[in-house]
C-alpha positions as CSV (number, residue, x, y, z in Angstrom):
1,Y,92.4,141.0,97.7
2,F,95.4,143.0,96.1
3,A,98.0,142.2,94.3
4,G,100.6,144.7,92.7
5,P,102.7,143.0,89.6
6,T,105.6,144.1,88.0
7,T,107.4,142.5,84.7
8,Y,110.8,143.6,84.1
9,T,112.0,142.5,80.3
10,T,115.5,142.0,78.8
11,T,116.6,143.9,75.8
12,T,117.4,140.7,72.8
13,D,119.4,141.4,69.7
14,G,117.5,140.7,66.9
15,N,118.3,141.2,62.8
16,A,116.7,145.3,63.5
17,G,119.0,145.6,66.2
18,K,119.0,146.1,69.9
19,V,115.1,145.4,70.9
20,D,114.1,146.2,74.5
21,P,110.2,145.0,74.8
22,G,109.1,147.6,77.7
23,D,108.4,146.6,81.3
24,A,105.2,146.4,82.7
25,I,103.5,147.5,86.1
26,G,100.3,146.8,87.2
27,A,97.4,145.8,90.4
28,T,95.0,143.6,90.7
29,F,92.3,143.9,93.6
30,G,88.9,142.3,94.1
31,M,86.7,140.6,96.8
32,G,85.3,136.7,97.8
33,F,82.1,136.0,98.9
34,G,81.4,132.4,100.9
35,I,78.2,131.0,99.7
36,N,78.5,127.7,101.7
37,E,81.3,126.1,103.2
38,R,82.3,124.8,100.1
39,S,82.1,126.8,97.5
40,S,82.6,130.6,97.0
41,F,82.5,133.4,94.0
42,N,84.7,136.4,93.4
43,L,84.7,139.6,91.5
44,G,87.9,141.6,90.6
45,Y,89.8,143.9,87.9
46,S,93.1,143.6,86.8
47,H,95.0,146.2,85.0
48,R,98.8,146.4,83.5
49,H,100.5,148.9,81.5
50,F,103.2,147.9,79.4
51,F,105.7,151.0,78.8
52,N,107.3,151.6,75.3
53,T,109.2,149.5,73.3
54,R,112.6,150.5,72.5
55,L,114.6,149.8,69.1
56,N,118.3,150.4,69.4
57,G,117.8,152.6,72.3
58,D,115.0,154.8,70.3
59,R,111.4,154.9,71.6
60,I,108.8,153.9,69.3
61,G,105.8,155.8,69.6
62,G,102.3,154.0,70.0
63,S,103.7,150.4,71.6
64,A,102.3,151.4,75.1
65,L,99.8,149.2,76.2
66,N,96.9,149.2,78.6
67,I,95.1,145.8,79.8
68,G,92.4,145.7,82.0
69,Q,89.8,143.0,82.9
70,L,87.7,142.7,84.8
71,L,87.6,139.3,86.6
72,L,85.0,137.0,87.8
73,G,85.2,133.9,89.3
74,Y,84.1,130.7,91.2
75,S,85.5,128.0,93.4
76,F,84.3,124.7,94.7
77,K,86.0,122.5,97.1
78,Y,85.5,118.6,95.5
79,T,87.1,117.4,98.7
80,K,89.8,117.6,101.1
81,Q,92.4,117.9,98.2
82,T,91.0,118.9,95.3
83,N,89.7,122.1,94.0
84,F,87.8,123.0,91.2
85,N,87.9,126.9,89.7
86,L,86.4,128.4,87.0
87,S,87.3,132.6,86.1
88,V,86.2,134.5,83.1
89,G,88.4,137.7,82.4
90,I,86.0,140.1,80.2
91,G,88.2,142.6,78.3
92,A,87.9,146.4,79.6
93,T,90.3,148.2,77.6
94,D,91.1,148.5,73.5
95,H,94.4,146.2,74.1
96,A,93.1,143.5,76.3
97,Q,91.6,139.9,75.0
98,D,87.7,140.3,74.7
99,A,86.9,137.2,76.7
100,N,89.3,134.6,78.7
101,L,88.0,131.3,80.2
102,T,90.1,129.2,82.5
103,F,89.1,126.2,84.3
104,R,91.9,125.0,87.2
105,V,91.9,122.1,89.3
106,P,94.4,122.2,91.8
107,I,95.4,119.2,93.7
108,T,97.4,119.0,97.2
109,F,99.3,115.8,97.7
């Protein structure tokens, strides 16, 4: 799989003036492995680059961020309508979280 997320931000007025937090671009890619008809494992990488913040139109140096994460996941089809999804993200850059654990239970009605 491959996805290319883009984030657009809007300028806000604050006590310090007009703040533009900077837009972001990114990409996520990976692959999934079917273990059997009910469970699968996936492995991927996600990277986002946030551009510099601007204050009153002036760029704030050093405010750009690079956030990269190694993604590991497991999915189990519990019933025809319910899945269990567990994913772990491990930070790969200085600005990323050290770890991120997510458990989801999507249900189809």
